[in-house]
N, C-alpha and C positions, 0 to 999 in steps of 0.2 A: 339751686339744686344741691343736695348734700354731696360733699366730696367723695363719700364712700359709695355713691350710687353707681350701678354697673355701667351706666352710660357716661359717667363723668370723664372729662379730658384727662384728669390726673390718673385715674385708673387705666384708661386706655394707654397712656404713655408708659405706665409701669408694666402693663401686659406686653407691649411691644419691646420694651427694654429687656424683659425676662426672656422673650423669644430669641432676641439677638444674642443675649448672654448664653442661653442654652445651646444655640447653634455653634457659638464660638467654643464652648466646652466640648461639644461633640466632636468638632473639628480638631480640637487639641488632643482629645483622647485617641482619635484615629491616627493623628500624626505620631503620638507616643508609641502606638503599636508598631508602626514601621520604622520609627527611629531606633527602637530596641531590637527588632527582629527583621532581618532582610526579607524582602518579598520572595515568594516561591519562584523556583526556576521556571523560565518559560521554555516551551518546546522549541527546538531549533528551527529557524525559518529556512525554507528551501530557497537558496539563492542560485543564480546562474553561475556556471563554472567559468572563471576568468583566469584560471591558473596558468594556462598556456601563454597568453599574451603578457601576463605579469612577469613570468619567468624571463621572457625575451626582453622586456623593458628593463628589468633588474640587471640582466646580463649586459645590456648596453651601457648602463651607468657604471657597473662594476668594472667593465673594460676601460672606461674613461678614467675612473679613479686610479686604477692600476697604472695607466699610462702616465699619470701625473704624480704618482707616488703618494697618493692620499689613501689612508686606511679606510676600509669599509666601516660604516657606522654601526653602533649597537642599536638594538631595538628599544623604543620607549615603552613604558609600562602601559597597560590597558587603559587606566584612567586618564593618562595624558593624551592618548589617542582619542578617547571619548571626548575630551574637551575640545580637541582640534576639530573633530567631526561636527560637534554641536555648534561651535563658533562659525565654521564655514558654511553650514547648511541651514541653521536656524537663526544666526545672528546673535546668539547668546550662549553663555556657559550652560552645561546641563544642570538640571535641578537636583536637589538632594534625593528626591523620589527616583529620578533617573539613575543616580549613582547607586542607590540601594538595589535597584533592579539589576544593574550590571554586576554588582558585587555578588549577587545571588546566582548568576549564571554559572553553570558548570561546563567543563569541556573546553575545547579549543575554539578559535575563530570568534571570540567574543566581540571584537570590534565589527567584524563582518556581519554578525547577527544583529548587532545594534544598528548598523547602517541600514539594514533591511527595514527596521522599524522607522528610522528617520525618513527614508525615501517614501514611505507610506503616510507620513505625517504632514498635515496641512501647513504646519509651521515651516517645513522645508520648502514646499512649493511657493508659499507666500513670500518667503525671504528671497529665494532665487529669482522669482518673478520681478520683485522690486529692483534687484541688482541689474537684471537684463533690461528692464524698462528704462533705467537711467542711461543705458548705452543706446537704446533705440530712439527714445524721445526726450531724454533729459529729465530734469526735475521740476520744471515750471509747469503751471497749469495750462498755459497756452490759450488760444482763442476759445473762450468758453462756449459760444453758441454752436461750434462745430467740432469740439474736441473734449473727450472725457478720458483723462489719464487713468482714473480709477477703473473704468471699464476695461481698458487695455491690460492693466495689471491683473485684474481678476481673470481675464481670459488667458493670460500667460500662466497664471497659477494653476488653473484647471488643466491646461495643456501639459504642464510639467508634472502634475500629480498623476495624470493619466499616462505619462511617459510617451506622449506623441512624438514621432520622429522629428528631429530638429529641422530637417529640410522642409517638412510640411508646414511647420510653424513659420519659417522664413518665407516660403512661397506665399502663404496667405497674407503676410504683412506687405509684401511687394505688390501683389496683383489684386488685392481685395477691392471690392466695390460695394456701394450701397450707403447706408446711413450709419454714422459713427456710434450711435447708441445701441442699435440692434446687431451690428456687425463690428465688434470691438477692434478687430485687426485694422479697420479703416483708419483708426486714430494714428497709425504710424504715418499716414500720408497727410491727414488733415491738421496735424500739429504744425505743419509748415505753411499752412494756408495764410495768404496775405490778402487783405481787403482789396477788392476790385482786381486782383491779379490771379487768385487761385493758388494751388499748391506750388511751392517753390522747388523748381527742378534741380537747382544747384544744391540746396540743402539736402534734398533726397539723394542725389548722387554722392554727396559727401558721406551721408549716413550709411548708404549701401556699401561703399568702398571700405569704410573704417569698421563698421559694426559687423559686417558679414564676411568681409574678405581681408581684413587686416592690412589695408593699403591706404596710405595717406595721399591719395591722388588729388585731393582738393587743394594741395599746396601749389598746384599749377593752374588754378582757376584764372589767374590774371596774366600769367606769362609762362613760357616754357621753363622746364626745370633747369636748375644750374647745379654746379658742384657735383657733377656726375649723376644727377637724377635722370632716370630713363624716361620720365613722363614729359609730355608736351601739353600745352594748353588745349589742343584739340582732343586729346585723350579724355580729359575731364568732361568737356562739354558734349562730346559724342556719347558719353555715358549718361549725362543729364538728359539727353534728347529722348531716352526711353520713357521719360515722364512727360514729354512734350504734349501728349494728347490728353493728359490727366486733367479733368475738369470737375469743378464742384458747383452744383446748383441745387434747386429745391428738391430734386429727386435723390440727392446724395452724391457720392463720388462715382464718376464714370469716366469712360474714355470717349473723346470726340475725334474721329478720324480727320476732320477738317482742320483741326488745330495742329500747329507745328511749333517747334522750339527754335527761337532765333537768338543769335548772339553776334556781337561785333568783336572779332578777335583783335588782339593787340597789333597795332600797325594798320588796321583796316579802317576805312572811313564810313562804311555802311554795314549794318547788321545783315546777316545772311541766315537762311534756313539751314540748320545743322542736321545732318543725317545721323541716325543712331548707329553706334558701332562700339564694340567692346575692345578694351585695350590689350587683352591677351586671350589666348585660346579661343579664337573665333570659330573653330571647328565644333565647339560645344554649343553654339548658338543655333536654335532651330530656324528654319527658313520661313515658316508660316506662323501666324498667330498674332494677337494683339501685342504691342511693344512691351508692356509690363509683364505679360505672361512669358514672353520669350526671354526677357531679362531674368525672371525668376528661374526659368529652366537653366539658364547659363550659370547663374550664381550658385545654384544648389547641385549642379552636375557633379557626379562622382569623379569625373576626370578633372574637374576644376579643384584640385587638391587644396588650394589655399583656403577654400571654404571650411574644410575640415580642420586644417591647421589652426585657423583663427579661433574656432570654438574650443579646440584643445588648449590653446594658449590662454584663453579667457577663463575656462574652468579650472585650469591649473592655478591661475592667479587667484581665483575665488577660494580654492582649497588651501593654498599656501600663503595667501596675501602677497604673492610675488609671482609674476609670470615667468615662464621659461625664457621668453624673448621680451626685452624691454626696448621701447614702450610696447604695451600690450596690443595696440592696434597698428603696429608698423612692422610687418613681417617681410622678410625677403621672399621674392617669388621663387627663386631657384636655390636657396640655401646660401651658406651652410646652416644646418639646423642643429640644435642641442641634442644630446643623447635622448633617445626615447620618443622624440616628437614625431618622427615619421612613422614609427611603429604604432603610436597611439592614433595618429590620423588615419592610417590604413585600416586599423581595427575598427575605428569609428565609421568609416565608409563601408567596410565589409559587413557590418551589422546594422546597416540602414540607419545610421545617425541616431543610435540609441543612447540617450543622455544618461539614463540610470546606469547602463553598462559602463559608460565612460567614467562616471564617478566611482563605480566599484573598482575599476581597473586602477585608476590613479591612487585611490586610498589604500589599495592592497600592496602597493610597491614598497620597496625598502626605503625609498626616499621619503614617502609620507609617514611611514612608521619609524623613521630614524629618530634617535635621541638628538636633542638640540645641544647636548653637552659634548664638546670635542676639545682636544688639545692641539689639533692641527690648524694653523692660521688660515689656510685656504679651503677648509672643508665646507663651510657654509656656502661660499661662492660657487662651489662645484657640486652642490646638492648632496654632499656627504654628511651633512648635519641638517636637521630641520631648521629653516630660517626663523630666527627670532624677530618678530615684527610687532609693531604697535597695533593695538586694536583700532579698527575704524570707529568713528563716532557712534554709529548705530549699534555696533557690537558692544561698546562700552556701556551705553544706556541699557541695552537689553540684558547685559550681564548683571548690572546693578539691580534691576527689577527682578530678575530671576533669582538671584542670590537671596533676595529678601522674601522669597516665597518658598515654602517647603515643597510644594507641589509644582508640576510643570504648568506653565501658563500657555496651554495649547488650545485646540479647537474645543476641547471638552470643558475648559475653564468657564466660569460664569461670564456672561457677556460684559458685565460691568467691569470685570477685571481686564478683559481684553481691550475694551475701549480706553480705559485709563492707561494701560500699558502703551497703546499706540500714541495717545496724546503726549504722555511723558517722553517717549522716545523722540517724537517730532520736535518737541520743545527743547530737549537737551541737544539734539543734533544741530538745531538752528543756532543755539547759543555756543556750542562747542566749535562749530565751524563745519559746514557741509561743502565738500569739494565738488559736488555734482557727480559727474561721471567718474567711475573708479579710475584713478591713475596709478594707484599702488606705488606711490613714491615713498611711502613710509617715513615722511618727515617727522622730526622730533616735535614733541608737544611744546606749546608756548606757556608762558607764565600764567596768562589768563585761563588757559585750559586746566592747568593744575589747580588754580584757585577755585575754579568752578567745581572740581571734584571735591576739594577739601571743604569749601564753604558753601557750595550751592545747595539748592533744595533737593536735588536728585538723591544724593546719598543720605543726607540728613533725614528727609521725610521717610525713606524706606528703612532706615535704621532706628530712628527714634520716634516713629509714628505710633499708630494704634498698637498697644502691647498685645491685644488679643489676636492681631493679624500678623505682627512682625515676626519673622522667622527667628531672629536672634533671641527675642524674649521667649518664644515658645520652646526653642532648644534649651535655653537655660532652665525653664520650668519643668520640662518633661524628661530631660536626661537623668539617668540614675546617679551619675556622679560628675565631678568637674572634668575628669579626663574625657568622658564621653561627650560632654558639652563642647569642649575645645575641639575634639576630633570632628564632630558634626559641623561646627562652624568652619573649620578648614576645608572640609569636603564641599560644603555649600558655596564657599567663596573661591577657593583655589583648585577644587577638584583633586585634592590630594590630602593625605593624612599629615599631621604635623610631625616634625622631628621631635626627638625626645627633649631636646633643649627648648624648642618652641612650646611644646605641651607643658613642660614644667613651669615655664615663665607665666603662662596665662592661667594655669591651674592655681598657682599661688595668688594671683589677682582675684580669681573667683572665690577662693577660700576666705579671703579677707572680707568678703561681702556677707554681712551677718543678717540682713533682712531681705525680704523679697524685692523691695524697691531698689536697694543698693545692688542686689544681684542683677536685676534688670538693667541698671545703669552700666554695670561692669560688662555684661554681654553686649550691650549697645556699643560700648567703647571698643570691645574686641572686634566687632563687626566693622566699625568705622575704620579702625587701624588696618584691617586686612584689605578693605576696599580701596584704601588710599595707598597701599603698598605698590611698589613698582611691578611686582609679579602679577597683580591683578590686571594691569593695563596692557599686558603683552601676551602674545601667543607664542608658544614655545614647544 
């Protein structure tokens, strides 16, 4: 057949290539429009009023700073706060598209209005669901036949997006029944299942005490507490006994009243049936009902304040990458507590465990909006400066991927982009080092980690990849001049504009590029340099 025939493979290939090129050009033209002209202002979102509680939390911190002779912090600029919000809630820096939209917003409360957008964004619920799932069930896939981690994460994401009250989420995790595929909350129990034994009561007691109550009562599993610990071996196993009737069979997860939890205490010769009992606030425990339902009532009771404190401390840690109380899952029952913690916990309880409200309150405080720049040596330790912390591995990977794309990679992005992003993040985190459950220890990076950034595929592929898709190349091609190109690159990578000195340095480099190919290389080098800078790897 003649190569010019309409059905020839050569012509088909050319036609497909033309379509791809045309789409890339159209995408480039669209990008050029908003690179040059900020997006129109969005109408202000109606948000709930949290000013009262924010003022009280601010006053608590201000009084503490004054008592220690620490000056109150100055406020960070809006773009810095935007970066903090995006890293904490989506696991990546904001896109250049996001930044242009924020720059176009007029009036006050820009971070609050942007937060409203983020709380309605599936990226936020997906990211927070994964962080909570690590606390509830860990990171491993578990027993495949009766456990589906992905189903649990999806259920958590839906719950967070809908802003379901947190106590209802936890109740469902503790008392759920049925099949792990159709009732995703059941996976909280089935992940502990052991062949021929069923769900592990001890693992479940440890998870409930740490994840929901911020108490490391599992440290007395084998013997009574020492060195001033208030807990005894019986406290732990009496808590575990609430899962003693939990059974797994062909009908799914259920409770068997004929089944009991047995344990041989240290010093005893024979195991004994252990009665279920809670280690504190027994007055919050209902008298009637299945054991797990009663336990769920006790854990989430408004009078059991440690439940609210634990969630406040964990979400504070997610937003700052540093908890109010360290470790994040080891809180004192009776104090003392840091400034603001009791106020936040009481407000969380009073508003029926509203997670979105809690996020709004914390991010509106002077502490979250504070500049990280301070001259006082003790300011950061006392929350009078935003803590400078290293990005977690998934934040690092997400930020590299997002910086390499002009548009936000959210639910509206093409599915192939989202799938590739998820694969890239998983691979990078695995190589960079995944700590599993968040411990927020902020350890320094290792030499292999730095080399992975400098020489690994993650940065290189996203900077020097397809020139039609690479953000750095498109910025270089579509910007009206070198100054605009450098500014757009800094915004995309650092979420800030360059200083005059920084801009002049890179403008000179771009000016020396006399051809399109050399300019593309210069822009790739600029991007690579910024992504490997210390500033990119830290939240501040």
